[in-house]
C-alpha positions as CSV (number, residue, x, y, z in Angstrom):
1,M,-17.3,-18.2,-24.6
2,S,-18.3,-21.2,-22.4
3,P,-20.1,-20.4,-19.2
4,Y,-17.8,-22.9,-17.4
5,P,-14.0,-22.6,-17.2
6,A,-12.0,-25.2,-19.1
7,R,-11.2,-28.1,-16.7
8,T,-8.5,-29.6,-19.0
9,D,-6.3,-28.7,-21.9
10,R,-4.5,-30.5,-24.7
11,Q,-1.3,-30.9,-22.6
12,Q,-3.1,-32.4,-19.7
13,I,-4.9,-34.8,-22.0
14,I,-1.6,-35.9,-23.6
15,E,0.0,-36.3,-20.1
16,A,-2.9,-38.4,-19.0
17,A,-2.6,-40.5,-22.1
18,L,1.1,-41.0,-21.5
19,E,0.5,-42.1,-17.9
20,L,-2.2,-44.6,-19.0
21,I,0.0,-45.9,-21.8
22,E,2.9,-46.5,-19.4
23,R,0.6,-48.1,-16.8
24,K,-1.7,-50.2,-19.0
25,G,-0.1,-50.3,-22.5
26,V,-1.1,-48.5,-25.7
27,E,-3.5,-51.3,-26.6
28,N,-5.6,-50.5,-23.5
29,L,-5.7,-46.7,-24.1
30,S,-9.2,-45.4,-24.5
31,L,-10.6,-41.9,-24.7
32,N,-13.0,-42.9,-21.8
33,G,-9.9,-43.7,-19.7
34,V,-8.2,-40.4,-20.6
35,A,-11.4,-38.5,-19.8
36,A,-11.7,-40.2,-16.4
37,K,-8.0,-39.5,-15.7
38,T,-8.5,-35.8,-16.5
39,G,-11.8,-35.5,-14.7
40,V,-14.0,-34.6,-17.6
41,K,-16.6,-36.3,-19.7
42,T,-15.4,-38.0,-22.9
43,P,-17.1,-35.5,-25.3
44,S,-15.1,-32.7,-23.7
45,L,-11.9,-34.2,-25.0
46,Y,-13.0,-33.3,-28.5
47,N,-12.5,-29.7,-27.7
48,H,-8.8,-30.4,-27.7
49,I,-8.2,-33.5,-29.9
50,S,-10.0,-34.8,-32.9
51,G,-9.9,-38.4,-31.8
52,K,-7.7,-41.3,-30.6
53,K,-5.4,-41.1,-33.7
54,D,-4.7,-37.4,-33.0
55,L,-4.0,-38.2,-29.4
56,L,-1.6,-41.0,-30.3
57,R,0.3,-38.7,-32.7
58,A,0.6,-36.1,-30.0
59,V,1.9,-38.7,-27.6
60,I,4.5,-39.8,-30.2
61,E,5.6,-36.2,-31.0
62,R,5.9,-35.5,-27.3
63,T,7.9,-38.7,-26.8
64,F,10.4,-37.7,-29.4
65,R,10.7,-34.1,-28.1
66,E,11.3,-35.4,-24.6
67,L,13.9,-37.9,-25.9
68,F,15.8,-35.2,-27.8
69,A,15.5,-32.8,-24.9
70,A,17.1,-35.4,-22.7
71,Y,20.1,-35.4,-25.1
72,Q,20.8,-31.7,-24.7
73,P,23.0,-31.7,-21.5
74,A,25.3,-34.2,-23.2
75,L,25.4,-32.4,-26.5
76,Q,26.1,-29.1,-24.9
77,A,28.7,-30.4,-22.5
78,E,31.7,-28.1,-23.0
79,G,35.2,-29.4,-22.7
80,T,34.3,-33.0,-23.5
81,S,35.3,-35.0,-26.5
82,A,32.8,-35.9,-29.2
83,E,33.1,-39.6,-28.1
84,E,32.2,-38.7,-24.5
85,R,29.2,-36.6,-25.6
86,L,27.9,-39.4,-27.8
87,R,28.5,-42.0,-25.0
88,R,26.4,-39.8,-22.8
89,V,23.7,-39.3,-25.4
90,F,23.3,-43.0,-25.9
91,R,23.2,-43.6,-22.2
92,L,20.5,-41.0,-21.9
93,H,18.7,-42.6,-24.8
94,R,18.7,-46.0,-23.0
95,N,17.7,-44.4,-19.7
96,Y,14.7,-42.6,-21.3
97,A,13.5,-45.8,-23.0
98,H,13.7,-47.6,-19.7
99,A,11.8,-44.8,-17.9
100,H,9.1,-44.7,-20.6
101,P,9.1,-48.1,-22.3
102,N,5.6,-48.1,-23.7
103,A,5.7,-44.6,-25.1
104,Y,9.2,-45.4,-26.5
105,I,8.0,-48.6,-28.2
106,L,4.9,-46.8,-29.6
107,A,7.0,-43.9,-31.0
108,Y,9.5,-46.2,-32.7
109,T,7.3,-49.0,-33.9
110,T,4.2,-47.3,-35.3
111,C,3.5,-48.4,-38.9
112,D,0.6,-45.9,-39.4
113,P,2.0,-43.0,-41.5
114,D,-0.6,-40.7,-39.9
115,L,0.9,-41.4,-36.5
116,R,4.5,-40.7,-37.3
117,A,6.2,-37.7,-35.9
118,D,7.0,-34.8,-38.3
119,P,10.0,-35.9,-40.3
120,V,11.3,-32.4,-40.7
121,E,11.3,-31.9,-36.9
122,L,13.0,-35.3,-36.4
123,E,15.7,-34.4,-39.0
124,G,16.3,-31.1,-37.3
125,Q,16.9,-32.9,-34.0
126,A,19.2,-35.5,-35.7
127,L,21.4,-32.8,-37.2
128,A,22.9,-32.0,-33.8
129,L,23.8,-35.6,-33.3
130,Q,25.2,-35.8,-36.8
131,G,27.4,-32.8,-36.1
132,V,29.0,-34.5,-33.1
133,M,29.3,-37.8,-35.1
134,A,31.1,-35.8,-37.8
135,E,33.8,-34.9,-35.3
136,I,34.5,-38.7,-34.9
137,S,33.9,-40.1,-38.4
138,G,34.5,-37.1,-40.6
139,E,31.8,-35.0,-42.3
140,E,31.5,-37.3,-45.3
141,R,30.8,-40.4,-43.3
142,S,28.8,-38.8,-40.5
143,L,25.3,-39.8,-41.8
144,P,25.9,-43.5,-42.2
145,A,27.9,-43.5,-38.9
146,L,25.0,-41.8,-37.1
147,R,22.4,-44.1,-38.7
148,G,24.4,-47.1,-37.4
149,A,24.8,-45.6,-34.0
150,L,21.1,-45.0,-33.7
151,A,20.3,-48.5,-34.9
152,L,22.7,-49.9,-32.4
153,A,21.3,-48.0,-29.5
154,H,17.6,-48.5,-30.5
155,G,18.1,-52.2,-31.3
156,F,19.8,-52.9,-28.0
157,V,17.1,-51.0,-26.1
158,M,14.3,-52.7,-27.9
159,L,15.8,-56.1,-27.2
160,E,16.1,-55.2,-23.6
161,L,12.5,-53.8,-23.3
162,R,11.1,-57.0,-25.0
163,E,13.3,-59.1,-22.6
164,Q,15.0,-60.8,-25.6
165,L,18.6,-60.6,-24.1
166,Q,18.3,-63.7,-21.9
167,R,21.8,-65.1,-21.4
168,G,22.7,-63.1,-18.3
169,G,25.4,-60.7,-17.6
170,D,25.3,-57.0,-17.0
171,L,23.2,-55.5,-19.8
172,G,24.2,-51.9,-18.8
173,Q,27.9,-52.8,-19.3
174,A,27.2,-54.7,-22.5
175,F,25.4,-51.6,-23.9
176,E,28.4,-49.3,-22.9
177,D,30.9,-51.8,-24.4
178,S,28.8,-52.0,-27.7
179,V,28.6,-48.2,-28.0
180,E,32.3,-47.8,-27.2
181,A,33.3,-50.4,-29.8
182,Y,31.0,-48.8,-32.4
183,L,32.4,-45.3,-31.9
184,R,36.0,-46.6,-32.0
185,G,35.3,-48.2,-35.3
186,W,34.3,-44.9,-36.9
187,E,37.2,-42.8,-35.6
188,Q,39.0,-41.1,-38.4
189,E,42.8,-40.9,-38.7
190,R,43.9,-38.0,-36.5
């Protein structure tokens, strides 16, 4: 046992990294910066993480967990249609991305397979969305419908975050209209 109490833990380190990523960008994240933010010396971080790659993976995993947690109020809204629940989910998706743009971009654009979030965990989270989509599209078509919906929401948000939608207008309304048109296109005969 160490003669000194621990001054930081893995969660505080991840939180500090997230704050630095949002403020300075992932390209400027350093273990020295994280150590300074948490009030410890850099070697102390290695008691909780194995290095920068481990820290980035933890940030990505936390980002996805927070994003999926943000969906829960919409997914669990009783007495609302599947269409309304998905509208809310995609609104929450967009809001989360705007609130955490650098972490969102990191989570969705990493090419390093060692940094990607656990695919089993991601699939488990996506199954709840697919279940709601199945109420709209039918079970058989629910996976392609969900993939398209996620591509629409993510693509729109990425274009916004990268300031690629330049022709004016209300982007919030454009997002809502796009989601609405997409969901209507998958409605099954009732």
